[in-house]
TIRO-2110 file (N, C-alpha, C; in Angstrom, 1 decimal):
// TIRO-2110
10.5, -10.3, 24.7, N, 1, A
9.4, -10.7, 23.9, CA, 1, A
9.2, -12.2, 24.0, C, 1, A
8.0, -12.6, 23.8, N, 2, A
7.7, -14.0, 24.1, CA, 2, A
7.9, -14.8, 22.8, C, 2, A
7.8, -16.1, 23.0, N, 3, A
8.0, -17.1, 21.9, CA, 3, A
6.8, -16.9, 21.0, C, 3, A
5.6, -16.6, 21.5, N, 4, A
4.4, -16.4, 20.7, CA, 4, A
4.6, -15.2, 19.8, C, 4, A
5.2, -14.2, 20.3, N, 5, A
5.5, -13.0, 19.4, CA, 5, A
6.4, -13.3, 18.3, C, 5, A
7.4, -14.1, 18.6, N, 6, A
8.4, -14.5, 17.5, CA, 6, A
7.6, -15.4, 16.5, C, 6, A
6.8, -16.3, 17.0, N, 7, A
6.0, -17.1, 16.0, CA, 7, A
5.1, -16.3, 15.1, C, 7, A
4.5, -15.2, 15.7, N, 8, A
3.7, -14.3, 15.0, CA, 8, A
4.5, -13.6, 13.9, C, 8, A
5.7, -13.2, 14.3, N, 9, A
6.5, -12.5, 13.3, CA, 9, A
6.9, -13.4, 12.2, C, 9, A
7.3, -14.7, 12.5, N, 10, A
7.6, -15.6, 11.5, CA, 10, A
6.5, -15.9, 10.6, C, 10, A
5.3, -16.0, 11.1, N, 11, A
4.1, -16.2, 10.3, CA, 11, A
3.9, -15.0, 9.3, C, 11, A
4.0, -13.8, 9.9, N, 12, A
3.8, -12.6, 9.0, CA, 12, A
4.9, -12.5, 7.9, C, 12, A
6.1, -12.9, 8.3, N, 13, A
7.2, -12.9, 7.3, CA, 13, A
6.9, -13.9, 6.2, C, 13, A
6.5, -15.1, 6.5, N, 14, A
6.2, -16.1, 5.5, CA, 14, A
5.0, -15.7, 4.7, C, 14, A
4.0, -15.1, 5.3, N, 15, A
2.8, -14.6, 4.5, CA, 15, A
3.2, -13.5, 3.5, C, 15, A
4.1, -12.6, 3.9, N, 16, A
4.5, -11.6, 3.0, CA, 16, A
5.4, -12.2, 1.9, C, 16, A
6.2, -13.2, 2.2, N, 17, A
7.0, -13.9, 1.2, CA, 17, A
6.1, -14.5, 0.1, C, 17, A
5.0, -15.1, 0.6, N, 18, A
4.1, -15.7, -0.4, CA, 18, A
3.4, -14.7, -1.2, C, 18, A
3.0, -13.6, -0.6, N, 19, A
2.3, -12.5, -1.3, CA, 19, A
3.2, -11.9, -2.4, C, 19, A
4.5, -11.7, -2.0, N, 20, A
5.5, -11.2, -2.9, CA, 20, A
5.7, -12.1, -4.1, C, 20, A
5.8, -13.4, -3.8, N, 21, A
6.0, -14.4, -4.9, CA, 21, A
4.8, -14.4, -5.8, C, 21, A
3.6, -14.3, -5.3, N, 22, A
2.4, -14.3, -6.1, CA, 22, A
2.3, -13.1, -7.0, C, 22, A
2.7, -11.9, -6.4, N, 23, A
2.6, -10.7, -7.2, CA, 23, A
3.7, -10.7, -8.3, C, 23, A
4.9, -11.2, -8.0, N, 24, A
5.9, -11.3, -9.0, CA, 24, A
5.6, -12.3, -10.2, C, 24, A
4.7, -13.2, -9.9, N, 25, A
4.4, -14.2, -11.0, CA, 25, A
3.3, -13.6, -11.9, C, 25, A
2.6, -12.6, -11.5, N, 26, A
1.6, -12.0, -12.3, CA, 26, A
2.2, -11.5, -13.6, C, 26, A
1.4, -11.4, -14.7, N, 27, A
1.9, -10.9, -16.0, CA, 27, A
2.4, -9.5, -15.9, C, 27, A
1.8, -8.6, -15.1, N, 28, A
2.2, -7.2, -14.9, CA, 28, A
2.2, -6.9, -13.4, C, 28, A
3.3, -7.4, -12.8, N, 29, A
3.4, -7.1, -11.3, CA, 29, A
3.4, -5.6, -11.0, C, 29, A
2.8, -5.3, -9.8, N, 30, A
2.9, -3.9, -9.3, CA, 30, A
4.2, -3.7, -8.6, C, 30, A
5.1, -3.1, -9.2, N, 31, A
6.5, -2.9, -8.7, CA, 31, A
6.4, -2.1, -7.3, C, 31, A
5.5, -1.1, -7.2, N, 32, A
5.5, -0.3, -6.0, CA, 32, A
4.9, -1.2, -4.9, C, 32, A
4.0, -2.1, -5.1, N, 33, A
3.4, -3.0, -4.1, CA, 33, A
4.5, -4.0, -3.7, C, 33, A
5.2, -4.5, -4.6, N, 34, A
6.3, -5.5, -4.3, CA, 34, A
7.3, -4.8, -3.4, C, 34, A
7.7, -3.6, -3.8, N, 35, A
8.7, -2.9, -3.0, CA, 35, A
8.2, -2.6, -1.6, C, 35, A
7.0, -2.2, -1.5, N, 36, A
6.4, -2.0, -0.1, CA, 36, A
6.4, -3.2, 0.7, C, 36, A
6.0, -4.4, 0.1, N, 37, A
5.9, -5.6, 0.8, CA, 37, A
7.3, -6.1, 1.2, C, 37, A
8.3, -5.8, 0.4, N, 38, A
9.7, -6.2, 0.7, CA, 38, A
10.2, -5.4, 1.9, C, 38, A
9.8, -4.1, 1.9, N, 39, A
10.2, -3.3, 3.1, CA, 39, A
9.6, -3.8, 4.4, C, 39, A
8.3, -4.2, 4.3, N, 40, A
7.7, -4.7, 5.5, CA, 40, A
8.3, -6.0, 5.9, C, 40, A
8.6, -6.8, 5.0, N, 41, A
9.3, -8.1, 5.2, CA, 41, A
10.6, -7.9, 5.9, C, 41, A
11.4, -6.9, 5.4, N, 42, A
12.7, -6.6, 6.0, CA, 42, A
12.6, -6.1, 7.5, C, 42, A
11.6, -5.2, 7.7, N, 43, A
11.3, -4.7, 9.1, CA, 43, A
11.0, -5.9, 10.0, C, 43, A
10.2, -6.8, 9.5, N, 44, A
9.8, -8.0, 10.4, CA, 44, A
11.1, -8.8, 10.6, C, 44, A
11.9, -9.0, 9.6, N, 45, A
13.1, -9.8, 9.8, CA, 45, A
14.0, -9.2, 10.8, C, 45, A
14.2, -7.8, 10.7, N, 46, A
15.0, -7.1, 11.7, CA, 46, A
14.5, -7.3, 13.1, C, 46, A
13.2, -7.2, 13.2, N, 47, A
12.6, -7.4, 14.5, CA, 47, A
12.8, -8.8, 15.1, C, 47, A
12.7, -9.8, 14.2, N, 48, A
12.9, -11.2, 14.6, CA, 48, A
14.4, -11.4, 15.0, C, 48, A
15.3, -10.7, 14.4, N, 49, A
16.7, -10.9, 14.7, CA, 49, A
17.0, -10.2, 16.1, C, 49, A
16.3, -9.1, 16.3, N, 50, A
16.4, -8.4, 17.6, CA, 50, A
15.9, -9.2, 18.7, C, 50, A
14.9, -10.0, 18.5, N, 51, A
14.3, -10.9, 19.5, CA, 51, A
15.2, -12.0, 19.8, C, 51, A
15.8, -12.6, 18.7, N, 52, A
16.5, -13.8, 18.8, CA, 52, A
17.8, -13.7, 19.6, C, 52, A
END
C-alpha cells in the first residue's frame, strides 16, 4: 500500500474520532451510532497497523 493510502486512512480515522466526540457531547447521544463509528474506527486502525 502506498503512503497516500495510509494518509487517507489516517484522515478517515481522525474524522471518525471527531464525529464520535461530537456525538458523545450531545445531550442524548445515539449509542448505536457511536458504537458503529467506533467499530469503523477500529477497522481503520487495524488496517493502518497492517500497512505500517
